[in-house]
C-alpha positions in Angstrom: 0.0 0.0 0.0 1.4 3.3 -1.0 1.9 6.2 1.3 -0.9 8.1 -0.3 -3.3 5.3 0.2 -2.3 5.0 3.8 -3.0 8.7 4.3 -6.4 8.5 2.6 -7.3 5.5 4.8 -6.3 7.4 8.0 -8.3 10.4 6.9 -11.3 8.1 6.3 -10.8 6.5 9.7 -10.6 9.9 11.4 -13.8 11.0 9.6 -15.5 7.7 10.8 -14.2 8.3 14.3 -15.4 12.0 14.2 -18.8 10.9 12.9 -19.0 8.3 15.6 -17.9 10.9 18.2 -20.4 13.4 16.8 -23.1 10.7 16.9 -22.3 9.9 20.5 -22.3 13.6 21.4 -25.7 14.0 19.7 -27.1 11.0 21.6 -25.7 12.3 24.9 -27.3 15.7 24.2 -30.6 14.1 23.3 -30.4 11.9 26.4 -29.7 15.0 28.5 -32.5 16.9 26.9 -34.9 13.9 27.4 -33.8 13.7 31.1 -34.3 17.4 31.5 -37.7 17.2 29.8 -38.7 14.2 32.0 -37.6 16.1 35.1 -39.6 19.2 33.9 -42.7 17.0 33.2 -42.4 15.3 36.6 -42.1 18.7 38.3 -45.1 20.1 36.4 -47.1 16.9 37.2 -46.1 17.2 40.9 -47.0 20.9 41.0 -50.3 20.1 39.1 -51.1 17.4 41.6 -50.2 19.8 44.5 -52.4 22.6 43.1 -55.3 20.1 42.5 -55.0 18.8 46.0 -54.9 22.4 47.4 -58.0 23.3 45.4 -59.8 20.1 46.7 -58.9 21.0 50.2 -60.2 24.6 49.7 -63.4 23.3 48.3 -63.9 20.8 51.1 -63.1 23.6 53.7 -65.7 25.8 52.1 -68.3 23.0 52.2 -67.4 22.3 55.8 -67.7 26.0 56.7 -71.0 26.2 54.9 -72.3 23.1 56.7 -71.1 24.5 60.0 -72.8 27.8 59.4 -76.1 26.0 58.5 -75.8 23.9 61.6 -75.2 26.9 63.9 -78.1 28.7 62.4 -80.4 25.7 62.8 -79.2 25.2 66.4 -79.9 28.9 67.2 -83.3 28.7 65.6 -84.2 25.6 67.6 -83.0 27.2 70.8 -85.1 30.2 70.1 -88.1 28.0 69.3 -87.6 26.0 72.5 -87.4 29.1 74.7 -90.4 30.7 73.0 -92.5 27.5 73.4 -91.5 27.2 77.0 -92.5 30.8 77.6 -95.8 30.3 75.8 -96.5 27.2 77.9 -95.7 29.0 81.1 -97.8 32.0 80.0 -100.8 29.7 79.3 -100.3 27.9 82.6 -100.1 31.2 84.5 -103.2 32.6 82.7 -105.2 29.5 83.5 -104.1 29.4 87.1 -104.7 33.1 87.5 -108.3 32.7 86.2 -109.0 29.9 88.6 -107.5 31.6 91.6 -109.4 34.8 90.8 -112.6 32.9 91.7 -111.1 31.9 95.1 -109.9 35.4 96.2 -113.3 36.3 97.8 -112.7 33.2 100.1 -109.2 34.4 100.9 -110.6 37.9 101.7 -113.2 36.3 104.0 -110.6 34.3 105.8 -108.5 37.5 106.4 -111.5 39.3 107.8 -112.4 36.3 110.0 -108.8 36.2 111.4 -109.0 39.9 112.2 -112.2 39.5 114.1 -111.2 36.5 116.3 -110.3 38.5 119.4 -113.3 37.4 121.4 -114.0 34.1 119.7 -113.6 30.7 121.6 -110.1 29.1 121.2 -111.5 26.1 119.2 -113.0 28.5 116.6 -109.7 30.5 116.4 -107.7 27.3 115.8 -110.2 26.1 113.2 -110.2 29.3 111.2 -106.4 29.6 111.5 -106.0 26.0 110.2 -108.3 26.7 107.2 -106.3 29.9 106.5 -103.0 28.0 106.6 -104.4 25.4 104.2 -105.5 28.0 101.8 -102.0 29.7 102.0 -100.3 26.4 101.3 -102.5 25.7 98.3 -101.7 29.2 96.9 -98.0 28.5 97.5 -98.1 25.2 95.6 -99.7 27.0 92.7 -96.9 29.6 93.0 -99.4 32.3 93.9 -97.8 35.1 95.9 -99.7 37.6 98.1 -98.5 41.1 98.5 -99.5 44.4 100.1 -98.1 44.9 103.6 -97.9 48.0 105.8 -94.5 49.7 105.4 -94.0 48.5 101.8 -93.1 51.2 99.2 -96.0 52.1 97.0 -95.7 50.7 93.5 -98.4 51.7 91.0 -97.7 48.6 88.9 -99.0 46.3 91.7 -100.8 48.6 94.2 -104.0 50.5 93.8 -104.0 53.6 96.1 -107.6 54.5 97.2 -106.6 57.1 99.9 -103.7 59.0 101.3 -102.6 60.4 104.7 -99.8 62.4 106.3 -97.8 60.4 108.8 -94.6 61.2 110.7 -94.0 57.5 111.5 -93.8 56.5 107.8 -91.6 57.7 104.9 -92.8 59.2 101.7 -94.9 56.9 99.5 -95.1 54.1 102.0 -98.2 52.0 102.5 -100.0 52.9 105.7 -103.0 50.6 105.5 -104.0 47.6 103.4 -107.8 47.3 102.6 -107.4 44.3 100.3 -104.3 42.1 99.6 -103.0 41.7 96.1 -102.0 38.5 94.4 -99.8 37.6 91.5 -98.3 34.6 89.7 -94.8 35.2 88.4 -94.9 38.7 86.9 -98.6 38.5 86.2 -100.8 40.5 88.6 -104.0 38.6 89.4 -105.4 41.4 91.6 -103.8 44.8 92.6 -103.5 45.4 96.3 -106.0 48.1 97.6 -104.0 50.4 99.9 -103.7 53.7 101.7 -100.4 55.6 101.0 -98.6 57.9 103.4 -96.9 61.2 102.5 -97.6 61.2 98.8 -98.2 64.1 96.5 
């Protein structure tokens, strides 16, 4: 083989080697690009999954808040309904009891007058009337009926009915000096106003 041919063969081999090297470099670059792309895709997928999960959590939180708000409203409405119903029942009971007791007040008044006129009565009669009076008071107490109107109490136009007035040094201004008829109430409901005389009022 001549020198020229040897040189040509070496050139061809170098070109082949260069081509092979170039091919390897291209493959390496492609591989790197693919890996980079895969990493980028994985990162995007991961971020996408993260965003999706965060959105789902937000939606669930909103639903939970909405359900909680609805529950709280319902609980408040039920509590108001329960209180209103209890007040209505108590009011109906008080009205019915007041109506029934109103019919018994003349008996209570008669007992009061009988007790006041027992000074000269026999002991057995006194004990009998006092016993009946105590039984009547206990019955009123069980029904939660409260008597009011005592000498020395402050006059209250909401529960007292002033039928006369006097000047007195023993009593303060607007104090009850005499009770003509006791008043009765159940809770805040007045069944009958107390009929009284008031001292030192304008």
